[in-house]
Backbone bond lengths (Angstrom), bond angles and torsions (degrees), N, CA, C in turn:
res aa  C-N    CA-C-N  psi(-1)  N-CA   C-N-CA  omega(-1)  CA-C   N-CA-C  phi
1 M - - - 1.453 - - 1.523 109.44 -
2 S 1.324 116.66 141.46 1.451 120.22 177.05 1.524 109.31 -72.49
3 S 1.326 115.35 168.02 1.465 118.03 -179.86 1.526 109.54 -65.96
4 P 1.330 117.36 158.11 1.469 120.46 -177.57 1.535 111.45 -60.18
5 H 1.313 115.49 146.07 1.458 121.50 175.57 1.520 107.90 -77.35
6 K 1.331 116.55 129.83 1.466 121.10 178.63 1.519 108.88 -88.95
7 V 1.339 115.40 123.59 1.466 121.44 -176.86 1.523 109.51 -124.41
8 L 1.330 115.70 129.84 1.460 122.06 176.89 1.523 109.00 -115.64
9 F 1.332 117.03 124.52 1.461 122.67 172.60 1.520 107.64 -96.08
10 L 1.325 116.08 126.08 1.465 121.24 -177.85 1.513 111.74 -115.65
11 C 1.315 114.83 140.80 1.459 122.22 174.14 1.525 106.86 -146.78
12 T 1.293 117.36 -179.70 1.458 119.74 179.17 1.525 110.60 -72.99
13 G 1.335 117.51 -58.02 1.453 121.20 -172.60 1.503 115.99 -92.08
14 N 1.328 118.17 -15.39 1.471 123.22 -175.60 1.527 110.42 50.47
15 S 1.353 114.46 47.81 1.462 118.85 179.64 1.522 112.62 -124.93
16 A 1.331 117.80 -15.27 1.465 119.62 -174.91 1.532 111.41 -139.11
17 R 1.344 117.34 -83.51 1.473 120.96 -172.16 1.524 113.60 -58.03
18 S 1.322 117.45 -47.14 1.468 119.74 -178.02 1.529 111.41 -68.03
19 I 1.321 116.91 -34.35 1.474 121.03 176.11 1.528 109.24 -64.69
20 L 1.339 116.57 -46.04 1.468 120.41 178.16 1.529 110.09 -58.07
21 G 1.328 117.20 -46.05 1.461 121.02 179.70 1.515 112.43 -60.65
22 E 1.322 116.16 -46.09 1.474 120.80 -179.68 1.525 111.33 -57.59
23 Y 1.317 117.08 -49.55 1.462 120.19 -174.75 1.523 112.79 -76.35
24 L 1.320 117.85 -33.86 1.470 119.46 177.10 1.530 110.92 -67.59
25 L 1.333 117.47 -42.65 1.465 119.09 178.10 1.527 110.47 -65.86
26 R 1.311 117.38 -37.45 1.462 120.50 178.27 1.530 109.91 -58.62
27 Q 1.340 116.92 -41.29 1.464 120.44 -179.92 1.530 111.38 -73.44
28 I 1.322 117.04 -48.58 1.464 121.52 -173.94 1.522 112.05 -73.67
29 G 1.326 116.92 -41.80 1.461 121.34 -174.68 1.512 114.60 -84.22
30 G 1.322 116.61 -19.57 1.457 120.23 178.58 1.520 112.82 56.67
31 A 1.319 115.88 -140.80 1.462 122.68 -174.14 1.529 113.46 -70.20
32 R 1.329 117.57 -10.30 1.478 119.88 179.27 1.521 112.11 -71.46
33 F 1.339 116.67 -16.67 1.469 120.38 -174.41 1.513 111.50 -133.62
34 E 1.331 115.08 144.87 1.461 122.71 165.63 1.514 104.18 -107.36
35 T 1.325 117.85 122.33 1.460 120.05 -173.24 1.519 112.11 -115.69
36 F 1.335 113.51 143.98 1.451 121.58 -178.55 1.525 108.11 -142.92
37 S 1.339 115.95 163.83 1.462 120.48 172.19 1.520 108.54 -144.17
38 A 1.326 115.31 155.05 1.457 120.88 179.46 1.526 108.69 -160.19
39 G 1.330 114.39 171.65 1.460 119.84 179.85 1.513 111.97 -132.92
40 S 1.335 115.65 154.99 1.459 120.15 176.29 1.532 109.96 -74.66
41 F 1.323 116.92 -34.05 1.466 123.50 175.42 1.524 107.53 -137.16
42 P 1.342 117.36 75.42 1.466 120.16 -173.61 1.523 112.53 -59.87
43 T 1.316 115.18 142.56 1.463 120.95 178.95 1.523 111.47 -75.44
44 G 1.328 116.61 -21.87 1.454 120.37 -177.54 1.517 113.29 90.72
45 T 1.331 116.98 -11.08 1.464 120.61 177.15 1.526 109.66 -136.16
46 V 1.317 115.63 149.08 1.459 121.26 175.47 1.527 107.32 -90.77
47 N 1.323 115.98 134.80 1.454 120.18 179.60 1.526 109.64 -62.24
48 P 1.330 117.74 127.87 1.473 119.89 -177.59 1.532 113.48 -61.03
49 F 1.330 117.44 -26.60 1.469 119.15 177.60 1.530 110.98 -66.89
50 A 1.333 117.94 -32.35 1.469 120.95 177.07 1.525 109.74 -64.07
51 I 1.324 116.53 -45.00 1.467 121.47 179.44 1.535 110.29 -63.08
52 T 1.340 115.87 -43.50 1.472 121.15 -177.75 1.523 111.40 -64.93
53 V 1.335 117.33 -47.14 1.470 120.46 -178.60 1.530 110.43 -63.77
54 L 1.325 117.72 -42.57 1.468 119.68 178.32 1.532 110.93 -60.67
55 K 1.313 116.79 -41.39 1.471 120.73 -178.15 1.527 111.46 -71.29
56 E 1.340 116.69 -50.18 1.461 120.39 -173.41 1.526 113.15 -75.51
57 S 1.314 117.62 -37.22 1.468 119.69 -175.68 1.526 113.87 -92.91
58 Y 1.341 116.91 -27.46 1.463 119.11 -172.99 1.530 113.47 -126.12
59 Q 1.344 116.84 2.72 1.470 122.17 -179.18 1.530 111.14 54.44
60 I 1.335 115.87 40.98 1.461 122.16 178.90 1.529 108.09 -108.93
61 D 1.316 116.21 127.17 1.460 120.94 176.06 1.530 108.26 -90.15
62 A 1.314 115.91 105.64 1.468 121.24 179.07 1.526 110.22 -110.05
63 S 1.310 116.74 24.54 1.470 120.81 -176.32 1.529 112.34 -63.20
64 K 1.320 117.82 -21.93 1.470 120.86 179.09 1.529 112.27 -93.35
65 A 1.316 117.78 2.47 1.470 120.87 178.66 1.523 109.24 -62.35
66 R 1.330 115.36 145.04 1.457 118.89 176.16 1.523 110.09 -141.29
67 S 1.314 114.66 149.39 1.459 122.20 178.48 1.526 107.83 -83.26
68 K 1.346 116.02 124.12 1.458 119.91 -176.08 1.521 111.45 -142.13
69 S 1.328 114.88 159.84 1.457 121.48 -179.18 1.526 111.19 -80.97
70 W 1.318 115.31 149.44 1.460 119.15 175.62 1.522 110.99 -66.41
71 E 1.325 117.32 -17.39 1.472 120.45 177.53 1.528 110.88 -61.78
72 E 1.325 116.97 -24.75 1.458 122.01 177.77 1.538 111.27 -62.18
73 F 1.330 116.38 -22.03 1.464 121.12 -175.49 1.527 112.90 -107.38
74 E 1.330 116.55 13.89 1.465 120.05 177.58 1.515 109.52 -54.31
75 G 1.304 116.52 131.27 1.455 120.63 177.46 1.524 114.80 86.41
76 V 1.340 117.85 -7.88 1.467 120.28 178.17 1.524 108.47 -77.49
77 G 1.309 116.31 133.87 1.463 121.06 179.23 1.518 111.26 -88.42
78 F 1.330 116.26 93.70 1.466 120.48 178.11 1.518 109.85 -84.60
79 D 1.329 115.32 150.89 1.466 120.79 172.94 1.530 110.47 -87.35
80 F 1.340 115.57 -33.49 1.462 121.58 -178.58 1.526 109.29 -138.65
81 V 1.330 116.32 134.84 1.459 122.56 171.83 1.520 105.58 -123.41
82 I 1.322 116.27 117.53 1.466 121.34 -175.59 1.518 109.08 -116.82
83 T 1.335 115.63 115.08 1.462 119.91 176.40 1.521 108.25 -87.21
84 V 1.340 115.53 138.26 1.462 120.15 -178.04 1.530 111.88 -116.93
85 C 1.337 116.35 7.07 1.457 119.76 173.41 1.520 108.55 -143.48
86 D 1.317 115.96 151.27 1.461 120.47 -175.50 1.524 112.80 -63.23
87 N 1.343 117.69 -37.70 1.464 119.99 -179.12 1.519 111.35 -62.23
88 A 1.316 117.50 -43.25 1.469 120.70 179.35 1.522 110.18 -66.79
89 R 1.310 116.84 -34.52 1.463 120.52 179.01 1.517 110.10 -61.91
90 E 1.339 115.98 -44.81 1.460 119.98 -177.38 1.520 112.11 -70.38
91 A 1.325 117.04 -31.35 1.463 120.92 -176.57 1.525 112.87 -97.24
92 C 1.324 117.52 2.30 1.460 121.87 -173.58 1.529 111.39 -57.17
93 P 1.336 117.02 125.57 1.463 119.40 178.70 1.526 110.85 -75.07
94 I 1.302 115.00 171.53 1.463 120.92 173.75 1.533 106.47 -82.49
95 W 1.317 115.92 127.00 1.463 121.14 -178.13 1.516 110.13 -100.00
96 P 1.330 117.31 144.28 1.467 120.06 179.24 1.530 111.21 -67.03
97 G 1.314 115.34 153.03 1.454 120.40 173.52 1.518 114.95 80.64
98 Q 1.313 118.50 9.23 1.464 122.98 177.89 1.525 114.22 50.97
99 P 1.340 117.36 61.54 1.469 118.29 176.01 1.522 110.79 -69.44
100 V 1.315 115.88 161.71 1.458 121.11 170.96 1.529 105.68 -73.67
101 V 1.331 116.74 120.02 1.460 121.31 178.51 1.526 107.27 -105.90
102 A 1.329 115.89 123.88 1.465 121.05 -177.66 1.520 109.20 -130.72
103 H 1.330 114.95 155.74 1.464 119.99 178.65 1.522 109.28 -118.70
104 W 1.343 115.06 121.57 1.459 122.30 176.44 1.519 108.29 -119.80
105 G 1.318 117.07 64.31 1.459 121.84 -174.86 1.529 113.50 -57.31
106 L 1.319 114.74 135.70 1.462 122.33 178.30 1.522 108.56 -140.02
107 A 1.322 116.07 147.07 1.470 120.03 174.85 1.528 108.73 -63.17
108 D 1.330 116.21 146.57 1.458 121.12 -178.25 1.524 110.43 -79.72
109 P 1.333 118.18 111.60 1.464 119.42 -179.77 1.526 111.85 -65.31
110 A 1.334 117.49 -24.88 1.463 120.88 179.71 1.529 111.62 -69.75
111 A 1.327 117.19 -16.19 1.464 120.83 178.78 1.530 111.65 -87.00
112 T 1.323 117.29 -2.18 1.463 121.98 -179.01 1.521 110.31 -65.88
113 K 1.319 115.15 133.21 1.466 121.30 175.94 1.526 107.99 -101.82
114 G 1.314 115.87 151.41 1.457 119.11 177.49 1.513 111.29 129.41
115 S 1.315 113.88 -160.32 1.465 120.85 -177.44 1.526 110.57 -73.87
116 D 1.327 115.15 166.84 1.462 119.54 174.79 1.522 110.82 -56.40
117 E 1.321 116.47 -36.20 1.470 120.19 179.48 1.530 110.98 -65.49
118 D 1.338 117.09 -39.93 1.470 121.26 176.82 1.531 110.51 -62.05
119 I 1.315 115.49 -43.84 1.468 120.48 -178.46 1.525 109.91 -67.79
120 R 1.329 117.26 -44.29 1.473 120.89 178.31 1.535 110.29 -59.17
121 R 1.329 116.73 -41.74 1.470 120.46 178.82 1.531 110.95 -62.61
122 A 1.325 116.97 -40.64 1.470 120.40 178.20 1.532 110.40 -62.92
123 F 1.312 116.88 -42.48 1.465 120.22 177.54 1.523 110.61 -65.06
124 Q 1.322 117.24 -39.70 1.462 121.11 179.50 1.529 110.66 -63.80
125 E 1.337 116.76 -42.98 1.470 120.51 178.78 1.525 111.11 -63.80
126 T 1.334 117.06 -41.49 1.459 120.71 178.95 1.528 110.39 -65.24
127 A 1.318 117.22 -44.68 1.468 121.22 178.55 1.525 110.85 -62.35
128 S 1.312 116.72 -40.68 1.461 121.15 -179.88 1.534 111.00 -64.30
129 E 1.326 116.49 -42.72 1.469 119.93 178.42 1.526 110.29 -66.98
130 L 1.301 117.88 -41.96 1.467 120.30 177.47 1.525 110.49 -62.40
131 R 1.306 116.87 -42.27 1.470 120.57 179.46 1.534 110.11 -60.19
132 R 1.323 116.53 -43.48 1.474 120.92 178.93 1.533 109.99 -59.92
133 R 1.335 116.44 -45.42 1.466 120.21 -179.51 1.524 111.26 -66.66
134 I 1.324 116.55 -41.10 1.466 120.74 -179.95 1.525 110.42 -65.61
135 E 1.312 117.70 -38.67 1.468 119.83 176.51 1.522 110.57 -61.05
136 R 1.329 117.73 -40.60 1.467 120.64 176.87 1.526 110.58 -65.75
137 F 1.325 116.62 -40.02 1.461 121.79 -179.61 1.529 110.91 -63.66
138 T 1.323 117.30 -44.16 1.469 120.49 -174.02 1.524 113.71 -72.05
139 V 1.322 117.96 -14.71 1.471 118.71 177.20 1.530 112.53 -93.91
140 L 1.318 117.46 -5.18 1.465 119.39 176.18 1.530 109.34 -65.98
141 P 1.326 117.95 141.33 1.474 120.51 177.44 1.536 109.70 -79.63
142 L 1.321 116.28 70.13 1.463 123.03 -170.09 1.522 113.28 -53.51
143 D 1.327 117.40 -40.89 1.461 120.72 -177.11 1.525 113.20 -74.16
144 Q 1.329 117.02 -10.38 1.463 120.21 -177.50 1.526 112.46 -108.65
145 M 1.334 117.57 0.71 1.463 120.73 -175.54 1.527 110.77 -102.95
146 D 1.336 116.18 143.71 1.456 119.18 175.01 1.530 109.24 -79.05
147 Q 1.325 117.10 167.22 1.464 122.61 -174.45 1.531 112.38 -56.74
148 A 1.322 117.52 -44.37 1.467 120.32 -178.81 1.528 111.51 -63.37
149 S 1.322 116.68 -41.40 1.467 120.53 178.72 1.527 110.96 -66.72
150 L 1.322 116.53 -39.52 1.463 120.39 177.52 1.528 110.87 -61.29
151 I 1.320 116.32 -48.53 1.467 120.81 -179.26 1.520 110.09 -58.17
152 R 1.319 116.11 -48.20 1.467 120.77 -178.61 1.535 110.70 -63.28
153 S 1.315 117.37 -49.04 1.470 121.25 -175.63 1.527 112.50 -65.23
154 V 1.328 117.21 -43.93 1.465 119.86 -177.18 1.524 110.38 -70.05
155 N 1.335 117.67 -36.58 1.464 119.91 176.16 1.528 111.84 -68.54
156 E 1.341 117.03 -37.31 1.481 119.78 178.76 1.522 111.64 -60.75
157 I 1.316 117.30 -32.37 1.467 120.24 178.46 1.525 109.79 -59.36
158 G 1.316 117.33 -38.84 1.456 121.43 179.79 1.510 114.87 -75.20
159 M 1.331 117.17 -17.85 1.466 120.84 -179.20 1.516 112.32 -90.19
160 D 1.314 116.67 -17.57 1.454 121.83 -175.54 1.527 109.01 -90.28
161 H 1.305 115.69 107.38 1.478 119.27 -179.08 1.507 110.18 -100.74
């Protein structure tokens, strides 16, 4: 088996969507992937609803998750960089080693107004959509695809709602 594919999920605050992506891929992809998340302007805290939804819906312990800047990963050779918010997509730096950069834009569940139940539902919907996309991503024959096919296929996952 080849070495694990390094995947970075990027968002603005690194408090919700990118954290969900990191932990869901870690569970679904197993040893085939090394997963990370970061933000262009990290909030410094992980949204508690992200931790709760991962634990209650997917039995994932994300209690050690932390909000961090993408600057922490300067010089890391990622295979895939996936932006999950439009702001991070626009501000995305150039990464070394020519990773496949894809955009899987999702509404920010942390921006949801309303009751705790409304907010939890928004986080659940976002996690569910990310899980669906990650499941599609993990079945791609990554080691057998050329760069152009990888770019097209991984980006198409984000366009299919």
